[in-house]
C-alpha positions as CSV (number, residue, x, y, z in Angstrom):
1,M,-8.4,-15.4,-1.4
2,L,-9.4,-11.9,-0.6
3,E,-11.0,-9.5,-2.8
4,H,-8.7,-6.9,-4.0
5,G,-8.5,-4.0,-6.9
6,G,-7.8,-4.8,-10.6
7,K,-9.3,-8.4,-11.9
8,L,-9.8,-6.4,-15.3
9,R,-9.8,-9.9,-17.4
10,E,-13.4,-10.2,-15.4
11,A,-14.6,-6.9,-15.5
12,M,-14.0,-7.5,-19.5
13,Q,-15.8,-11.3,-19.2
14,R,-18.8,-9.5,-17.6
15,Y,-19.4,-6.4,-19.2
16,G,-17.6,-6.8,-22.5
17,G,-15.5,-4.4,-24.5
18,S,-12.1,-3.8,-24.0
19,D,-11.4,-0.1,-24.0
20,W,-11.5,-0.1,-20.2
21,I,-10.1,2.9,-17.7
22,D,-8.6,0.5,-14.5
23,L,-9.1,2.7,-11.4
24,S,-9.9,0.1,-9.0
25,T,-6.6,0.1,-7.4
26,G,-4.5,3.2,-6.5
27,I,-1.5,2.6,-7.9
28,N,0.3,5.4,-10.0
29,P,-1.0,5.2,-13.7
30,V,2.0,6.9,-14.9
31,G,4.5,4.4,-13.6
32,Y,8.5,4.6,-14.2
33,P,9.9,4.0,-16.9
34,A,11.7,0.9,-16.2
35,P,15.2,0.2,-18.0
36,A,15.6,-3.1,-19.9
37,P,17.2,-5.7,-16.9
38,S,20.8,-6.7,-18.0
39,P,21.1,-10.2,-19.1
40,D,22.8,-11.5,-15.9
41,A,19.5,-10.4,-14.5
42,W,17.8,-13.3,-15.8
43,Q,20.1,-15.7,-16.0
44,R,21.3,-15.8,-12.3
45,L,19.9,-16.8,-9.0
46,P,19.4,-13.2,-7.9
47,E,21.5,-12.6,-5.2
48,P,20.8,-9.7,-2.9
49,D,22.0,-6.4,-4.1
50,P,23.8,-4.4,-1.7
51,A,23.2,-0.9,-3.8
52,L,19.6,-1.4,-4.0
53,V,19.6,-1.2,-0.3
54,R,21.5,1.5,-0.2
55,A,19.5,3.2,-2.4
56,A,16.3,2.3,0.1
57,C,17.8,3.7,2.7
58,A,18.4,6.7,1.2
59,Y,15.3,7.2,-0.6
60,Y,13.0,5.6,2.8
61,D,14.9,7.5,5.0
62,A,15.6,4.3,7.1
63,P,18.4,2.7,9.0
64,G,18.2,-0.5,7.5
65,L,15.9,-2.6,5.3
66,L,15.0,-6.1,4.1
67,P,13.5,-6.6,0.2
68,V,10.7,-8.4,-0.3
69,A,8.5,-9.7,-3.0
70,G,6.0,-6.8,-2.6
71,T,4.7,-6.0,1.1
72,Q,2.1,-8.8,1.0
73,A,5.1,-11.5,1.8
74,A,5.9,-9.8,4.8
75,I,2.4,-9.5,5.7
76,Q,2.2,-13.2,5.2
77,A,5.4,-13.9,7.4
78,L,5.3,-11.6,10.0
79,P,2.7,-13.3,12.5
80,R,4.6,-16.5,11.9
81,L,7.7,-14.9,14.1
82,R,5.5,-14.3,17.3
83,A,4.1,-16.8,19.7
84,P,-0.2,-16.6,20.1
85,A,-0.5,-12.7,20.8
86,R,-3.3,-10.1,21.4
87,V,-3.2,-7.9,17.7
88,S,-5.5,-5.4,17.0
89,V,-5.3,-4.6,13.5
90,S,-6.5,-0.9,12.0
91,A,-9.8,-0.9,10.8
92,P,-11.3,-0.3,7.8
93,S,-7.9,-0.8,6.1
94,Y,-5.9,-3.6,3.6
95,A,-7.6,-6.7,4.7
96,E,-4.7,-9.2,4.2
97,H,-3.4,-7.5,7.3
98,A,-6.5,-8.9,9.5
99,H,-6.8,-12.0,7.2
100,H,-3.0,-13.7,8.0
101,W,-2.7,-12.3,11.8
102,S,-5.9,-14.7,12.1
103,R,-4.9,-17.7,11.2
104,H,-1.8,-18.1,13.5
105,G,-3.4,-18.6,16.3
106,H,-3.4,-15.0,17.8
107,L,-6.8,-13.2,19.2
108,L,-7.5,-10.8,17.0
109,R,-9.9,-7.7,16.6
110,Q,-10.1,-4.6,14.4
111,V,-10.0,-1.5,15.8
112,P,-11.2,2.0,14.5
113,Y,-8.9,4.8,14.2
114,T,-10.7,6.7,16.9
115,A,-9.9,3.5,19.3
116,L,-6.6,2.8,18.5
117,D,-5.0,4.4,21.8
118,A,-7.3,2.5,24.5
119,A,-6.5,-0.7,21.6
120,V,-2.6,0.1,22.2
121,R,-3.0,-0.4,26.3
122,D,-4.1,-4.3,26.1
123,S,-2.5,-5.7,23.3
124,D,0.8,-7.5,22.1
125,V,1.0,-6.0,18.3
126,V,-0.9,-2.8,16.5
127,V,-0.9,-3.1,13.1
128,I,-1.7,0.7,11.7
129,V,-2.3,1.5,7.7
130,N,-0.6,4.7,7.4
131,P,-2.1,6.6,5.1
132,N,-5.1,3.8,5.3
133,N,-5.9,2.1,2.0
134,P,-9.2,3.0,1.4
135,T,-10.1,5.5,3.4
136,G,-7.4,7.9,3.6
137,A,-6.7,8.1,7.6
138,T,-3.8,9.2,9.1
139,V,-2.0,9.1,12.6
140,A,0.9,11.3,13.4
141,P,4.2,10.4,13.3
142,D,4.7,11.3,17.3
143,Q,1.2,9.5,18.4
144,L,3.0,6.4,16.2
145,L,6.0,6.8,18.5
146,A,4.1,7.0,21.3
147,W,2.2,4.0,21.2
148,H,5.6,2.4,19.9
149,A,7.3,3.0,23.0
150,Q,4.6,1.5,25.2
151,L,4.1,-1.4,23.3
152,A,8.0,-2.0,23.3
153,A,8.1,-1.8,26.8
154,R,6.5,-5.0,27.3
155,G,7.8,-6.6,24.2
156,G,4.6,-5.9,21.9
157,W,5.3,-4.7,18.2
158,L,3.7,-1.6,16.5
159,V,3.8,-2.8,12.6
160,V,3.2,0.6,10.4
161,D,2.2,-0.1,7.2
162,E,3.6,3.0,4.5
163,A,2.7,1.6,1.2
164,F,0.8,4.4,0.2
165,G,3.5,6.6,2.1
166,D,5.4,8.6,-0.7
167,T,3.2,11.1,-1.5
168,A,2.8,11.7,2.4
169,P,6.9,11.8,3.7
170,A,6.3,13.6,6.2
171,L,4.0,11.0,7.9
172,S,6.6,8.6,8.0
173,I,8.0,6.7,11.1
174,A,11.0,4.6,9.0
175,A,13.4,6.6,10.3
176,H,13.1,5.0,13.5
177,A,12.3,1.6,13.0
178,D,16.1,0.5,14.0
179,R,14.1,0.3,17.8
180,P,13.5,-3.2,18.5
181,G,9.8,-3.7,18.3
182,L,8.7,-1.4,15.3
183,I,8.2,-2.8,11.7
184,V,7.7,-0.2,9.0
185,L,6.5,-2.0,5.5
186,R,7.2,0.3,2.0
187,S,6.1,-0.7,-1.1
188,V,7.4,0.1,-4.7
189,G,4.6,-0.9,-6.4
190,K,2.0,2.0,-5.5
191,F,3.9,5.6,-6.0
192,F,6.5,4.2,-8.8
193,G,3.5,2.2,-10.4
194,L,5.5,-1.0,-10.9
195,A,3.0,-3.3,-9.3
196,G,4.1,-6.2,-11.1
197,L,8.0,-5.7,-10.2
198,R,6.3,-7.5,-6.8
199,L,9.1,-5.7,-4.5
200,G,8.6,-3.9,-1.0
201,F,10.6,-3.2,1.7
202,V,10.6,-4.2,5.3
203,A,12.4,-1.7,7.6
204,A,13.2,-3.2,11.7
205,A,16.0,-3.8,14.0
206,P,18.2,-5.9,12.3
207,A,18.0,-9.4,15.0
208,L,13.8,-9.4,13.7
209,L,15.2,-8.5,9.5
210,A,17.4,-11.6,9.8
211,Q,14.6,-13.5,11.2
212,L,12.1,-12.7,8.5
213,E,15.5,-13.0,5.8
214,D,15.8,-16.8,7.2
215,L,11.7,-17.4,7.2
216,L,11.5,-16.2,3.8
217,G,14.3,-18.3,2.3
218,P,16.6,-17.6,-0.4
219,W,16.3,-15.7,-4.0
220,A,12.9,-13.8,-2.2
221,V,13.5,-10.6,-5.0
222,S,14.1,-11.6,-8.6
223,G,17.4,-10.1,-10.0
224,P,15.3,-8.0,-13.0
225,A,13.1,-6.5,-10.0
226,Q,16.3,-5.1,-8.0
227,E,17.8,-3.7,-11.3
228,V,14.4,-1.8,-12.0
229,A,14.0,-1.1,-8.8
230,L,17.6,0.3,-8.1
231,A,17.2,3.0,-11.3
232,A,13.6,4.0,-9.6
233,L,15.0,5.0,-6.2
234,R,17.8,6.5,-7.4
235,D,15.7,8.3,-9.9
236,R,15.5,11.9,-7.9
237,G,14.0,13.9,-11.0
238,W,11.9,11.4,-12.1
239,Q,10.3,11.1,-8.4
240,Q,10.1,15.4,-8.1
241,A,8.5,15.9,-11.0
242,T,6.0,12.8,-10.4
243,Q,5.1,13.9,-7.0
244,A,4.2,17.5,-8.5
245,R,2.2,15.6,-11.1
246,L,0.0,13.4,-8.4
247,A,-0.3,16.6,-6.7
248,R,-2.5,18.3,-9.4
249,D,-4.0,15.2,-10.4
250,G,-4.8,14.5,-6.9
251,T,-6.6,18.2,-6.5
252,R,-8.4,17.8,-9.7
253,M,-9.7,14.6,-8.5
254,R,-11.0,16.0,-5.2
255,A,-12.3,18.4,-7.0
256,L,-14.7,15.7,-9.0
257,L,-15.5,14.1,-5.4
258,P,-16.7,16.6,-3.1
259,G,-16.8,15.0,0.2
260,A,-14.2,12.0,-0.6
261,S,-11.1,11.5,1.6
262,G,-7.8,9.8,0.7
263,T,-4.4,10.3,-1.1
264,P,-3.2,11.9,-4.2
265,L,-3.3,8.3,-5.7
266,F,-6.7,7.6,-4.5
267,H,-9.9,8.6,-3.0
268,W,-12.9,7.3,-1.2
269,W,-16.4,7.7,-0.4
270,A,-19.1,5.8,1.7
271,Q,-21.3,6.3,-1.4
272,A,-25.2,5.6,-0.5
273,Q,-25.6,3.4,-3.1
274,P,-22.2,1.9,-3.6
275,E,-23.3,-1.1,-6.0
276,A,-25.4,1.1,-7.9
277,F,-22.2,3.3,-8.7
278,H,-20.3,0.5,-9.1
279,E,-22.5,-0.6,-12.2
280,H,-23.0,2.8,-13.5
281,M,-18.9,2.9,-13.7
282,A,-18.8,-0.8,-15.1
283,R,-21.6,-0.3,-18.0
284,R,-19.2,2.5,-19.3
285,A,-15.8,0.6,-19.2
286,I,-14.8,2.4,-16.1
287,W,-13.6,0.2,-13.4
288,V,-13.9,1.5,-9.7
289,R,-13.7,-0.5,-6.2
290,L,-16.7,-1.5,-4.7
291,F,-16.3,-2.2,-0.9
292,R,-19.6,-3.7,0.5
293,D,-18.1,-4.5,4.1
294,A,-16.7,-2.4,6.9
295,A,-15.3,0.2,4.5
296,C,-18.8,0.4,2.4
297,G,-18.1,3.0,-0.2
298,I,-16.1,3.3,-3.6
299,R,-12.6,4.1,-4.0
300,I,-11.2,5.7,-7.5
301,G,-7.5,6.0,-8.7
302,L,-6.0,8.1,-11.1
303,P,-6.7,8.2,-14.9
304,A,-3.4,7.8,-17.1
305,T,-4.7,10.1,-19.3
306,E,-6.8,13.5,-20.5
307,A,-9.0,11.6,-22.5
308,H,-9.8,8.9,-19.6
309,W,-9.7,12.0,-17.4
310,R,-13.0,13.5,-19.5
311,R,-14.6,9.7,-19.4
312,L,-14.5,9.3,-15.8
313,E,-15.9,12.7,-15.4
314,H,-18.3,12.4,-18.5
315,A,-19.3,9.4,-16.3
316,L,-19.6,11.2,-12.9
317,R,-21.9,14.0,-14.6
318,D,-24.3,11.0,-15.8
319,W,-24.4,9.6,-12.5
320,N,-25.1,13.0,-10.8
321,Q,-28.1,13.6,-13.4
322,R,-29.7,10.3,-13.0
């Protein structure tokens, strides 16, 4: 198992205390107010709901989508749909991509964002996280589509993980995902604050979506998850208000962290003493994400309340004055 954010129980066991602030994941801390699922959602096997797909296609501006049990399910399955290939994964980025492509006979290399253009020329599959997690790096849609055209001309794939794309809709290329060889991943967990729902979507050409659906098998997404997601994807008022709040909160966080990069949902910087900073925050019951390897540094998500903001600001002031 790779290291991820969360794991607040482990933090409590190590440092004690119960009044913790979890800023380790980049998930919207003020999530969608999920309605109670209907009794049928609990009692019946979860049939695919065409209304959910229509709502998701409208929200993501995609021609076709497959609901999956979180984008993690697709990340684990996609490498199994190709014969061994030359695969380049943007780096540093969400580690599960490289991990799973490396497990199925593919020739994997991890490529900095600045070297992706060259990597496209001698790869069969290129995987890019856009916006990137954890650094916030981005690639323009026109560039992504040009890379896709190069790959598709020789039967290749471009996989674009847009899990944090809700706050940057202009970056999305989901509208073009009916083109063969273009695969876009979208997550309900991040922007909607519904990570426990375990629901995401894959946008791709119909033939590939059919292959993926067959591989994942029946009942891939629970009935309650489908009902909650349908309500969230249709609620334009909540979405607009949340976009405005996240933009304000992202601006506030950038003011606290000069030099950091990221998205409104999280910020990352190459902290000179990441282990010491992580320990400093943990001693104050604030759980941030420590990156020790390629993206050596710290990632911080958004506080949920004004009291949490004040605690974070006080902890940062203590660190800067040490």
